[in-house]
ChimeraX commands (.cxc) that place a marker at each C-alpha (Angstrom):
marker #1 position 83.54,121.37,104.91 radius 0.5
marker #1 position 85.03,117.90,105.18 radius 0.5
marker #1 position 88.73,117.48,105.69 radius 0.5
marker #1 position 90.24,115.42,102.88 radius 0.5
marker #1 position 92.62,112.57,103.56 radius 0.5
marker #1 position 94.76,110.59,101.20 radius 0.5
marker #1 position 93.15,107.38,99.96 radius 0.5
marker #1 position 94.26,104.52,102.22 radius 0.5
marker #1 position 95.65,101.46,100.52 radius 0.5
marker #1 position 95.65,97.86,101.69 radius 0.5
marker #1 position 99.15,96.60,102.25 radius 0.5
marker #1 position 99.49,92.85,102.09 radius 0.5
marker #1 position 101.19,91.43,105.17 radius 0.5
marker #1 position 102.48,88.29,103.52 radius 0.5
marker #1 position 103.78,89.27,100.11 radius 0.5
marker #1 position 104.36,85.66,99.06 radius 0.5
marker #1 position 100.72,84.71,99.66 radius 0.5
marker #1 position 97.56,85.57,97.76 radius 0.5
marker #1 position 95.11,87.90,99.54 radius 0.5
marker #1 position 91.68,88.69,98.10 radius 0.5
marker #1 position 89.24,91.41,99.15 radius 0.5
marker #1 position 85.82,90.25,100.32 radius 0.5
marker #1 position 82.67,92.31,100.86 radius 0.5
marker #1 position 81.08,93.15,104.18 radius 0.5
marker #1 position 77.61,91.57,104.11 radius 0.5
marker #1 position 76.28,93.39,107.17 radius 0.5
marker #1 position 77.54,96.31,109.24 radius 0.5
marker #1 position 76.62,98.81,111.94 radius 0.5
marker #1 position 78.62,101.91,112.82 radius 0.5
marker #1 position 80.19,102.11,109.34 radius 0.5
marker #1 position 79.33,105.13,107.21 radius 0.5
marker #1 position 79.08,105.06,103.40 radius 0.5
marker #1 position 82.29,107.10,103.09 radius 0.5
marker #1 position 84.26,104.54,105.12 radius 0.5
marker #1 position 84.42,106.41,108.43 radius 0.5
marker #1 position 83.72,104.37,111.55 radius 0.5
marker #1 position 82.31,105.69,114.82 radius 0.5
marker #1 position 83.25,104.61,118.33 radius 0.5
marker #1 position 81.63,101.18,117.97 radius 0.5
marker #1 position 81.11,99.06,114.89 radius 0.5
marker #1 position 79.98,95.60,113.86 radius 0.5
marker #1 position 80.99,93.84,110.65 radius 0.5
marker #1 position 79.85,90.48,109.26 radius 0.5
marker #1 position 81.75,88.79,106.44 radius 0.5
marker #1 position 81.54,85.40,104.72 radius 0.5
marker #1 position 84.96,83.88,104.10 radius 0.5
marker #1 position 84.90,81.91,100.85 radius 0.5
marker #1 position 85.44,78.16,100.81 radius 0.5
marker #1 position 89.13,77.37,101.20 radius 0.5
marker #1 position 90.03,80.60,103.03 radius 0.5
marker #1 position 92.60,80.02,105.76 radius 0.5
marker #1 position 93.29,83.56,107.04 radius 0.5
marker #1 position 91.20,86.69,107.47 radius 0.5
marker #1 position 92.04,90.27,108.39 radius 0.5
marker #1 position 90.62,93.76,108.10 radius 0.5
marker #1 position 92.46,96.92,107.24 radius 0.5
marker #1 position 91.80,100.35,108.68 radius 0.5
marker #1 position 93.41,103.75,108.33 radius 0.5
marker #1 position 94.22,106.45,110.88 radius 0.5
marker #1 position 94.97,109.87,109.34 radius 0.5
marker #1 position 98.02,111.65,110.74 radius 0.5
marker #1 position 95.98,114.55,112.11 radius 0.5
marker #1 position 93.99,112.30,114.46 radius 0.5
marker #1 position 95.15,112.06,118.07 radius 0.5
marker #1 position 96.23,108.74,119.58 radius 0.5
marker #1 position 93.68,106.04,118.79 radius 0.5
marker #1 position 93.05,102.96,120.89 radius 0.5
marker #1 position 91.17,100.19,119.11 radius 0.5
marker #1 position 89.65,97.04,120.57 radius 0.5
marker #1 position 88.59,94.33,118.14 radius 0.5
marker #1 position 86.87,91.04,118.96 radius 0.5
marker #1 position 85.56,88.04,117.07 radius 0.5
marker #1 position 83.48,85.18,118.48 radius 0.5
marker #1 position 83.51,86.92,121.86 radius 0.5
marker #1 position 87.32,86.93,122.09 radius 0.5
marker #1 position 89.40,90.09,121.97 radius 0.5
marker #1 position 91.79,89.78,119.03 radius 0.5
marker #1 position 93.47,93.17,119.28 radius 0.5
marker #1 position 93.75,96.01,121.75 radius 0.5
marker #1 position 96.32,98.50,120.60 radius 0.5
marker #1 position 97.22,102.16,120.43 radius 0.5
marker #1 position 97.54,102.88,116.71 radius 0.5
marker #1 position 100.13,104.85,114.83 radius 0.5
marker #1 position 99.35,106.93,111.76 radius 0.5
marker #1 position 98.53,105.14,108.52 radius 0.5
marker #1 position 97.19,101.70,107.71 radius 0.5
marker #1 position 96.69,99.06,110.35 radius 0.5
marker #1 position 95.80,95.40,109.97 radius 0.5
marker #1 position 93.83,93.29,112.42 radius 0.5
marker #1 position 94.03,89.52,112.02 radius 0.5
marker #1 position 90.70,87.82,112.72 radius 0.5
marker #1 position 90.66,84.17,113.79 radius 0.5
marker #1 position 87.96,81.90,112.39 radius 0.5
marker #1 position 87.33,78.21,111.84 radius 0.5
marker #1 position 88.04,76.99,108.32 radius 0.5
marker #1 position 84.65,76.30,106.76 radius 0.5
marker #1 position 82.87,78.84,109.00 radius 0.5
marker #1 position 80.07,80.42,106.95 radius 0.5
marker #1 position 80.14,83.87,108.56 radius 0.5
marker #1 position 82.37,85.83,110.91 radius 0.5
marker #1 position 81.23,88.72,113.09 radius 0.5
marker #1 position 83.80,91.32,114.13 radius 0.5
marker #1 position 83.12,94.00,116.74 radius 0.5
marker #1 position 85.28,97.08,117.21 radius 0.5
marker #1 position 85.37,99.75,119.86 radius 0.5
marker #1 position 87.69,102.72,119.54 radius 0.5
marker #1 position 88.55,105.80,121.54 radius 0.5
marker #1 position 88.59,108.68,121.38 radius 0.5
marker #1 position 85.94,109.68,118.88 radius 0.5
marker #1 position 85.77,113.19,117.47 radius 0.5
marker #1 position 83.05,115.36,115.95 radius 0.5
marker #1 position 84.44,117.47,113.09 radius 0.5
marker #1 position 82.07,120.40,113.76 radius 0.5
marker #1 position 83.56,120.69,117.26 radius 0.5
marker #1 position 87.14,120.86,115.94 radius 0.5
marker #1 position 86.96,123.09,112.87 radius 0.5
marker #1 position 84.48,124.95,110.70 radius 0.5
marker #1 position 82.36,122.05,109.49 radius 0.5
marker #1 position 78.73,121.03,109.36 radius 0.5
marker #1 position 79.83,117.43,109.94 radius 0.5
marker #1 position 78.38,116.28,113.26 radius 0.5
marker #1 position 78.94,112.51,113.14 radius 0.5
marker #1 position 81.13,111.00,115.87 radius 0.5
marker #1 position 84.08,109.52,113.96 radius 0.5
marker #1 position 87.13,107.51,114.89 radius 0.5
marker #1 position 88.95,105.78,111.99 radius 0.5
marker #1 position 88.54,104.84,108.31 radius 0.5
marker #1 position 87.57,101.30,107.28 radius 0.5
marker #1 position 89.45,100.06,104.20 radius 0.5
marker #1 position 88.29,96.47,103.82 radius 0.5
marker #1 position 88.45,92.78,104.67 radius 0.5
marker #1 position 90.80,90.36,102.95 radius 0.5
marker #1 position 91.15,86.57,103.00 radius 0.5
marker #1 position 93.99,84.27,102.10 radius 0.5
marker #1 position 92.96,81.36,99.90 radius 0.5
marker #1 position 95.96,79.10,99.14 radius 0.5
marker link #1:1,2 radius 0.2
marker link #1:2,3 radius 0.2
marker link #1:3,4 radius 0.2
marker link #1:4,5 radius 0.2
marker link #1:5,6 radius 0.2
marker link #1:6,7 radius 0.2
marker link #1:7,8 radius 0.2
marker link #1:8,9 radius 0.2
marker link #1:9,10 radius 0.2
marker link #1:10,11 radius 0.2
marker link #1:11,12 radius 0.2
marker link #1:12,13 radius 0.2
marker link #1:13,14 radius 0.2
marker link #1:14,15 radius 0.2
marker link #1:15,16 radius 0.2
marker link #1:16,17 radius 0.2
marker link #1:17,18 radius 0.2
marker link #1:18,19 radius 0.2
marker link #1:19,20 radius 0.2
marker link #1:20,21 radius 0.2
marker link #1:21,22 radius 0.2
marker link #1:22,23 radius 0.2
marker link #1:23,24 radius 0.2
marker link #1:24,25 radius 0.2
marker link #1:25,26 radius 0.2
marker link #1:26,27 radius 0.2
marker link #1:27,28 radius 0.2
marker link #1:28,29 radius 0.2
marker link #1:29,30 radius 0.2
marker link #1:30,31 radius 0.2
marker link #1:31,32 radius 0.2
marker link #1:32,33 radius 0.2
marker link #1:33,34 radius 0.2
marker link #1:34,35 radius 0.2
marker link #1:35,36 radius 0.2
marker link #1:36,37 radius 0.2
marker link #1:37,38 radius 0.2
marker link #1:38,39 radius 0.2
marker link #1:39,40 radius 0.2
marker link #1:40,41 radius 0.2
marker link #1:41,42 radius 0.2
marker link #1:42,43 radius 0.2
marker link #1:43,44 radius 0.2
marker link #1:44,45 radius 0.2
marker link #1:45,46 radius 0.2
marker link #1:46,47 radius 0.2
marker link #1:47,48 radius 0.2
marker link #1:48,49 radius 0.2
marker link #1:49,50 radius 0.2
marker link #1:50,51 radius 0.2
marker link #1:51,52 radius 0.2
marker link #1:52,53 radius 0.2
marker link #1:53,54 radius 0.2
marker link #1:54,55 radius 0.2
marker link #1:55,56 radius 0.2
marker link #1:56,57 radius 0.2
marker link #1:57,58 radius 0.2
marker link #1:58,59 radius 0.2
marker link #1:59,60 radius 0.2
marker link #1:60,61 radius 0.2
marker link #1:61,62 radius 0.2
marker link #1:62,63 radius 0.2
marker link #1:63,64 radius 0.2
marker link #1:64,65 radius 0.2
marker link #1:65,66 radius 0.2
marker link #1:66,67 radius 0.2
marker link #1:67,68 radius 0.2
marker link #1:68,69 radius 0.2
marker link #1:69,70 radius 0.2
marker link #1:70,71 radius 0.2
marker link #1:71,72 radius 0.2
marker link #1:72,73 radius 0.2
marker link #1:73,74 radius 0.2
marker link #1:74,75 radius 0.2
marker link #1:75,76 radius 0.2
marker link #1:76,77 radius 0.2
marker link #1:77,78 radius 0.2
marker link #1:78,79 radius 0.2
marker link #1:79,80 radius 0.2
marker link #1:80,81 radius 0.2
marker link #1:81,82 radius 0.2
marker link #1:82,83 radius 0.2
marker link #1:83,84 radius 0.2
marker link #1:84,85 radius 0.2
marker link #1:85,86 radius 0.2
marker link #1:86,87 radius 0.2
marker link #1:87,88 radius 0.2
marker link #1:88,89 radius 0.2
marker link #1:89,90 radius 0.2
marker link #1:90,91 radius 0.2
marker link #1:91,92 radius 0.2
marker link #1:92,93 radius 0.2
marker link #1:93,94 radius 0.2
marker link #1:94,95 radius 0.2
marker link #1:95,96 radius 0.2
marker link #1:96,97 radius 0.2
marker link #1:97,98 radius 0.2
marker link #1:98,99 radius 0.2
marker link #1:99,100 radius 0.2
marker link #1:100,101 radius 0.2
marker link #1:101,102 radius 0.2
marker link #1:102,103 radius 0.2
marker link #1:103,104 radius 0.2
marker link #1:104,105 radius 0.2
marker link #1:105,106 radius 0.2
marker link #1:106,107 radius 0.2
marker link #1:107,108 radius 0.2
marker link #1:108,109 radius 0.2
marker link #1:109,110 radius 0.2
marker link #1:110,111 radius 0.2
marker link #1:111,112 radius 0.2
marker link #1:112,113 radius 0.2
marker link #1:113,114 radius 0.2
marker link #1:114,115 radius 0.2
marker link #1:115,116 radius 0.2
marker link #1:116,117 radius 0.2
marker link #1:117,118 radius 0.2
marker link #1:118,119 radius 0.2
marker link #1:119,120 radius 0.2
marker link #1:120,121 radius 0.2
marker link #1:121,122 radius 0.2
marker link #1:122,123 radius 0.2
marker link #1:123,124 radius 0.2
marker link #1:124,125 radius 0.2
marker link #1:125,126 radius 0.2
marker link #1:126,127 radius 0.2
marker link #1:127,128 radius 0.2
marker link #1:128,129 radius 0.2
marker link #1:129,130 radius 0.2
marker link #1:130,131 radius 0.2
marker link #1:131,132 radius 0.2
marker link #1:132,133 radius 0.2
marker link #1:133,134 radius 0.2
marker link #1:134,135 radius 0.2
marker link #1:135,136 radius 0.2
view
């Protein structure tokens, strides 16, 4: 039995600016239901004119403390212990860059079948919500 969580929502950081969701064109470590394991890789293509990029994740309240490391272009862009709820990770990129690769590593991971009565045996860590870009 899977534990249900409320549907995470993207909260826009800069309410006076326009943010648009963009698809992930390639990923590893991301499950179809949005859960992410201990390591993940995402590739996105910012559209022409995009000036800012971030991804949104969600940490349910019943998860223990979660430490996430995120990097882009070989540079760590965030290393933080996360609170419950949505979190946003800004991702630097060069304007005009055709694709951006983001790597994440998080700890701890948990296996639902080891915590409660569940057949779910995937190692999980947090929920991926999506990538957004700002196009002025």
